[in-house]
NUFIDREN-50076 format. One record per residue: residue in one letter; x, y, z of N, C-alpha, C in turn. Coordinates in steps of 0.2 Angstrom, whole numbers, plus 5000, padded with zeros to 4 digits. Each point is the difference from the previous one (the first is absolute). Example, Ala and Ser with C-alpha at 12.3 -4.5 7.8 and 13.67 -1.06 7.14 Angstrom:
BEGIN
A506649725039499650065000500450065000;S499850054996500450065001499650055003;
***
This chain:
BEGIN
X478749674920500049935003500049954994;X500349945002500049954995499349975000;X499749984993499449984999500049925001;X499449985003500049935001499849964994;X500249944999499849964994499449955002;X499949995006499549955002499350035001;X499549974999499350025002499749955005;X500449965003499749955005500650005005;X499949975006500549995005500549964997;X500750015001500549964998500049935002;X500349954996500049935003500349964995;X500249945002500349954996499649945000;X500049964995499649944999500249955005;X499649975005500349965005500349934998;X499749974995500249944997500750014997;X500150054997500750014997500550015005;X499850045005500550015006500249945003;X499549955001500149945003500549964996;X499950004994500549964995500750045000;X500050065001500650045000500449985006;X499749995006500449985006500249934999;X499749954997500249944999500650004995;X499950044995500650004995500650035003;X500050055005500650025003500249955005;X499649975004500249955005500449944996;X499849994994500449944997500750014999;X500250074999500750015000500449995006;X499650015006500349995006500049925002;X499549974998499949925001500649974996;X500150024994500649974996500750025002;X500050045005500750025003500350054995;X499750034996500350054996500050075003;X499650015005500050075003499849995007;X500450035005499850005007499350025002;X499950064997499350035002499950064996;X499450035000499850064996499550035004;X500050075000499550045003499750054994;X499450004999499750044995499450055003;X499950064997499550045002499850044994;X499350005000499750034994499550055002;X499950064997499550055002499750034994;X499350015000499750034995499650065003;X500150064997499850065003500250015007;X500549985002500350015007499849955005;X499549954997499749955005500449944999;X500349975005500449944999499549944999;X500149974994499549954998500349934999;X500750005002500349935000500650015004;X500149955004500750005004500149935002;X500649984998500249935002500749995003;X500149965005500749985002500049935000;X500449984995500149924999500749985001;X500049945003500749975001500450035006;X500649995000500550025005500450064999;X500150045005500550055000500749985001;X500049945004500749975001499949925000;X500349974996499849934999500349965006;X500650025002500449965006499650015006;X499750055002499650015006499349994999;X499849994994499349984998499550065002;X500350065000499650065001499650024995;X499350015001499550014995500150074997;X499850014994499950074997499450035003;X500150065001499450045003499950064995;X499450035001499850064996500550065001;X500350005006500550065001500749975001;X500249954997500749974999500450064997;X500650005002500450064997500549964995;X500150054994500449974995500550054998;X500649984997500550044997499750024993;X499850074999499750014994500550034995;X500650005001500550024995499850064996;X500049994994499950064995499350035001;X499549975003499450035002500150065004;X500650015003500250065003500050064996;X500249994993500150054996499450054999;X499449974999499450054999500050045006;X500149985006499950045006500550055000;X500749994999500550054999499850054995;X499749984995499850054994499550045003;X499549985003499550045003500350065005;X500549985004500350045004500350064996;X500449984995500350054996499550054996;X499449974998499550044997499750055005;X500049985006499750055005500550065001;X500649994999500550065000499950044994;X499949964994499950044994499350045001;X499549985002499450045001500150065005;X500549995005500150065004500550054997;X500349984994500450054997500849995003;X500149955003500749995003500549974996;X499749964995500449974994499650014994;X500349994994499750004994500249944996;X499649974996500349944996500650014996;X500150064998500550024996500750025004;X499950005006500650025004500649955000;X500650024999500649965001500049985007;X500149935001500149985007500650025003;X500550024997500750025003499950065005;X499450034999499950055005499949985007;X499849945001500049965006500449945001;X500249974994500549955001500650014995;X500450045003500650024996500549944999;X499949955003500449944999499949974993;X499450024997499849974993500150064995;X500450055001500150054995500649984996;X500050024993500649994996500249934999;X499549964999500149935000500349984993;X500349944999500249974994499549954998;X500049984993499549964998500449954995;X499849935001500349954996499850014993;X500549994996499850004992499649944998;X500149945004499749944999499849985007;X499449995002499749985006500349945003;X500349954995500349945002500750004999;X500350064999500750004998500550025006;X500650014998500550025005499850065004;X500250005007499850065004500450064998;X500550004997500450064998499950024993;X499549974997499850034993499450045001;X500150065002499450055002500050064996;X499550045000499950074998499750045005;X500050065000499750055005499249994999;X499750015005499250005000499950074996;X499549994995499850064996499650055004;X499749985006499650045004499949975007;X499850045005499949985006499449955001;X500049965005499449965001499550045003;X499449994998499450045003499649965004;X499550035004499549975004499649954996;X499850034994499649954996500449944998;X500650014998500449944999500049955005;X500050025006500049955006499349975000;X499550034999499349985000499949954995;X500350014994499949954994500549964999;X500549995004500649954999500350024993;X500150064999500450024994500650045002;X500249995006500650045003500749974997;X500049944998500649964999500349965006;X499750015006500249975005499749935000;X500549955002499849934999499949965006;X499849944999500049955006500549954998;X500449965004500449954999499649944996;X499549985003499749944997499750014993;X499950074998499750014993500550034996;X500749995002500550024996500449954997;X500450014995500549954997500750025000;X500449964999500750024999500450025007;X500550044999500350035006499650045004;X499550034998499650055004499649965005;X499849944999499749965004500449985007;X500649984998500549995006500250065004;X500050064996500250065003499550025005;X499349994998499550025005500049955006;X500149944999500049955005500650025005;X500650014998500550025004500050075003;X499750054997500050065003499450025004;X499449974999499450025003499849945005;X500249944999499849945004499249994998;X499749965005499349984999499650064999;X499550004995499650064999499450015005;X499949945004499550005005500250015007;X500549965002500250005007500750035000;X500150065003500750034999500150045006;X500650005003500250035006500350074999;X500150024993500350074999499550065002;X500350055001499650065001499850034994;X499550045000499750034993500650044997;X500350045003500650044997500549954997;X500249955004500549964997499849964994;X499349985000499749964995500050054993;X499850065001499950044994500750024998;X500550015004500750014998500349944996;X499849945002500249944997499749994993;X499450025000499650004993500350054995;X500250055003500350064996500749984996;X500349945003500649984997499949964994;X499449974999499849964994499850044994;X500249974994499750034994499349994999;X499650044997499349984998500049954994;X499549965000499949954995499850044993;X499650055001499850044994500050075001;X499950044995500050075001499350025003;X500050055005499450025003499450024995;X499549975001499450014995500049954994;X500549964999500049964994499549955000;X500049965005499549945000499949985007;X499549955001499849975006500549955002;X500350015005500549955002499949995008;X499749945002499849995007500650005005;X500050045005500550015005499850035006;X500550035003500050035007499750074999;X499750024995499750074999499550025006;X499649955002499550025005500350005007;X500649965001500350015006500350075001;X500350024994500350075000499550055001;X499449994997499450055001499850005007;X500049945004499850015007500550035004;X500749994999500550045004500050074998;X499850024994499950074998499550035004;X499449975000499450025004500250015007;X500449965003500250015007500550065001;X500450014995500450065001499650064999;X499550004996499650064999499650025007;X499849945003499650015006500450015006;X500749984999500450015006499949955006;X499849944998499849945004500149944997;X500149945003500049944997499449984996;X500249974994499449994995499549955004;X500249965004499549965004499550045003;X500350055004499550055003499650034996;X500250024994499650044995499449964998;X500149934998499549964998499549995006;X500249995006499649995006499550065001;X500350064999499650065002499650024994;X500249994994499650024994499549954997;X500249945001499649954997499749955004;X500549965004499749955004499650025006;X500150055004499650025005499350034998;X500050044995499450034997499549944997;X500349954997499649954997499949945005;X500350005006499949955004500349934999;X500650014996500449944998500549995006;X499749975005500449995006500549945000;X499949964995500549944999500550014994;X500150064998500450014994500650045003;X500649974998500650035003500649974997;X500650045000500749974998500249955005;X499850005006500249975006499549965003;X500149945003499649955003500249995007;X499750035005500149995007499949925002;X500449985005500049935002499349975001;X499650055003499349975002499549994994;X500250024994499649994994500349954995;X500649975002500349964996499749934999;X499649985004499649945000499550004994;X499850074998499550014995500350004993;X500750005000500350014993500049934996;X499850004994500049944996500749984998;X500249945001500749984998500150004993;X500650014997500150004993500349934998;X499749984994500249934998500350014993;X500449954998500249994993499949934998;X500049994993499949934997500749965002;X499949945003500649965001500049954994;X500650004996500049964995500149925002;X500349995006500149935002499449975002;X499550045004499449975002499450014996;X500150054996499450024996499550045004;X500150025006499650045004500350065003;X499750045004500250065003500649995005;X500450055000500650005005500050075003;X500050005006500050075003500750044999;X499950064999500550054999500150045006;X500549995004500150045006500350074999;X499650055001500250074999500250035007;X500550045000500250045006499550055002;X499950015006499550055002500450065004;X499750065000500350055004499850005007;X500450015005499950015007499750065002;X500150054996499850075001499850034993;X499650065000499950034994500650024996;X500149984993500650014997500050074997;X500750024999500150064996499850004993;X500249944997499949994993499349974999;X499550044997499349994999499850004993;X500249954996499950014992499250004998;X499950064998499350024998499849964994;X500549964997499849964994499949935001;X500149985007499849935001500149985007;X500050045005500249985007499449995004;X499450014998499450005005499749935001;X499850005006499549945002499350035001;X499549964998499450025001499549945000;X499350025000499549955000499550014995;X499649954998499550014995499550065002;X499750005007499650065001500350065000;X500750015002500350065000500150034992;X500249954996500150024993499450024997;X499549965002499350024997499850075001;X500250035006499850075002500450044995;X500649994999500450044995499750004993;X499949934998499750004993499350034999;X499650005005499450035000500150084999;X500550025004500150075000500150034992;X500549964997500150014993499450004996;X499649945000499449994996499550065001;X500050025006499550065002500350074998;X500550004996500250064998500450045005;X500449965005500450035005499850015007;X499349985001499750005007499649945001;X500049985007499649945002499850025007;X499449985001499750015007500250075003;X499950054996500150075002500750025001;X500549964998500750025000500250014993;X500250064999500350024993500850005000;X500349974996500750004999500250044994;X499649994994500250034994499450034997;X500050044995499550034996499849954995;X499450004997499849954995500550014994;X500150074998500450014994500749975001;X500350005006500649975001500049934999;X499549965002499949935000499949994992;X499750044996499949994993500750004997;X500450055002500750004997500449945002;X499949985006500449945002499849944996;X499349994998499849954996500050014992;X500450054998500150014993500749984997;X500049964995500649974997500550064999;X500649995002500650054998500549974995;X499949944998500549974996499950024993;X500550024996499950014993499949944996;X499850014994500049944995500649964999;X500650045000500649964999500249965007;X499850035006500249975006499649945001;X499450004997499549945001500349944997;X500550014995500249944996500649965004;X500250035005500549975004499749955005;X500349945001499649955004500250025007;X499649975005500150005007500149935002;X500649995003500249935002499949954995;X500150024994499949954994499350004998;X499550035003499350004998499850074996;X499649994995499850064996499450035004;X500150025006499550035005499750064997;X500450054997499750064999499750014993;X499949944996499750004994499350025000;X499749975006499250015001499950035007;X500550025004499950035006500450065001;X499850055003500450065001500350005007;X500550055001500250015007500050075001;X499650025006499950075002500550025005;X499850035006500450025005500049955006;X500449954999500049955005499549944999;X499750004995499549954998500049974993;X499849944999499949984993499250004999;X499950014994499350024998499849954994;X499549965001499749954995499750054994;X500249994994499750044995499649964995;X500349954997499749964995500049935003;X499549975001500049935003499949954995;X499950014994500049954995500749964999;X500049945001500649965000500650035004;X499850035006500550035004500049955007;X500649965000500049965006500250035006;X500250075000500250035006499550055003;X499449994998499450055002499449955001;X499650035004499349965001499550055002;X499449984998499450035003499750064995;X500350065001499750054996500650054998;X499950034995500550054998499950065005;X500650035002500050055004500249985007;X500049935001500249975007500850015001;X500250015006500750025002500249955005;X500749995000500349955005500750015000;X500449985005500749984999500149955006;X500249944998500149955005500749995003;X500049955005500649995003500449944998;X500649995001500449954997499949935004;X499750015006499949945004499349974999;X499750034994499349974998499450045002;X500150055004499450055002499850044994;X499350015000499850034994499350045002;X499950054997499350045001499850034993;X499450025000499750044994499550045002;X500050064998499450055000499750014993;X499349985000499750004993499450055001;X500150064996499550055001499449984996;X500049964995499449984996499549965005;X500349965004499549965004500050025007;X500450065002500050025006500349955005;X500549964998500249945003500850015002;X500149975006500749995003500149935001;X500649974998500149935001500750005003;X500149965006500650005003500249925001;X500649984998500249935000500750005003;X500149965005500650005004500249935001;X500749994998500349945001500850025001;X500449955002500750015001500349944997;X500250014994500349954995500550034996;X500749985002500550034996500249964994;X500250044995500249974994500750034998;X500449974996500650034997499850064996;X500450065001499950064996500750014996;X499850024994500650024995499750054995;X500550034996499850054996499549984994;X499949934999499649974995499649955003;X499850005006499749955004499250005000;X499750054996499350015000499649935000;X500149964995499649944999500149955006;X500650005002500149955006499750035006;X500050075001499650025006499349995000;X499750004994499349994999499849935000;X500349964996499849934999500549945000;X500650025001500649954999500049955006;X500549954999500049955005500250035007;X499649985005500150035007499650065001;X499650024995499550055001499349985000;X499949945001499349975000499550045004;X500350035006499650035005499750074996;X500450034996499850064996499449984996;X499949944998499449984995499450015004;X500050015007499450015003499750074999;X500450054999499850064999499550014994;X500149974994499550014995499449965002;X500049955004499449965002499650055004;X500350045005499750055004499750054995;X500450034996499750054995499449984996;X500149944997499449984996499449995004;X500149975006499549985005499650065002;X500350055001499650065003499750034994;X500350014994499650034995499449964997;X500149935001499449964998499550005005;X500150025006499550005005499750075001;X500250054996499750065001499250004998;X499650025004499350004999499850044994;X499549974996499850044994499850065002;X500150054996499850075001499850034994;X499650065000499850034994500550044997;X500050014994500650034996500050075002;X500650035002500150075002500650024997;X500150074999500650024997500649995005;X500649994997500649995004500150055005;X500249985006500150045006500750025000;X500250065000500750024999500250045007;X500749995002500250035006499950074999;X499750035006500050085000499450034996;X499649954996499550034996499550045004;
***
């Protein structure tokens, strides 16, 4: 069992929490953010929950604790857990070549220069493995995080990475016509790796990936509001997406198409809709070493493996979206891990904490030292490019993102004083 770090009931300092709400509300009052939902737990007990502002400005619909959000890349840790469940069962291994289940991605070509001509390629030196998908070292790219002709080729061949009418087989076949950005295993290059992983899981299970997640993760954990598809009777609960309007200086709604029926294309790397309470259940499961409320999905040793950096020292030197993210943080199996917090603008709280956020501003963290889960939900679109890290975080039009560190600092400052204890580690 995981050892507790507290000697008293958990809690947060009330005065600091009151200031935190006011500080977050100021972003809404200034018109920089439509609204925000936060949820914080210590030792599994919810100690802070706020729903501030509006889920839709035009209809003046208020944010609620169970408002639904497009969580984008927060889908990736969920897909990664599903894959590791199959690893535990011996049905796949991290070293397995994925071509055994996804022959469309066998014998690929690799760009000699990731931003160079599409016909200047060399053969892949080895097949893509399951671990390559889990660690984004497959060479598979995303259009927004690519440069040169590869960016356009991804856009034209695959279309929208989130909303897509293609079948799984057609999408994988289309992906197989594109060259890899890098040799498999060479470096972290953010892309469709987790989408491929989800479709691989579906083929192994012999059923749609959406059904796999429902049966293996969502139903057991009681995540009743998490899905790739939103039926019409739930759409009023979905927060609208906004972007910064240069003309007005305020938010402008981004109209996104909705599926009328469950889609065939269910990207495990970014297609899920969820709520703060639902994602909290998932995060607590990881923090508790693979089980929560009597439901076990993974063994503690598998969770420890998931939370262990896989990047080599050489791979840490490559930037992520222009940011030196891996200098002081690692990347495990579907999660980033805070390692050295000194002068690290990309990590908060305590070493050993894990996260992976979503491009629309959603964020979460599981902190094993403080037995703390933090959930932060907004819907705020910013431009994305291969070197857009600083813009995504703090640039013009990203003022709403500045509310995240306010929440982070507020929670850690509000942690009740406690006696010194040894660090609590996952699965200890």
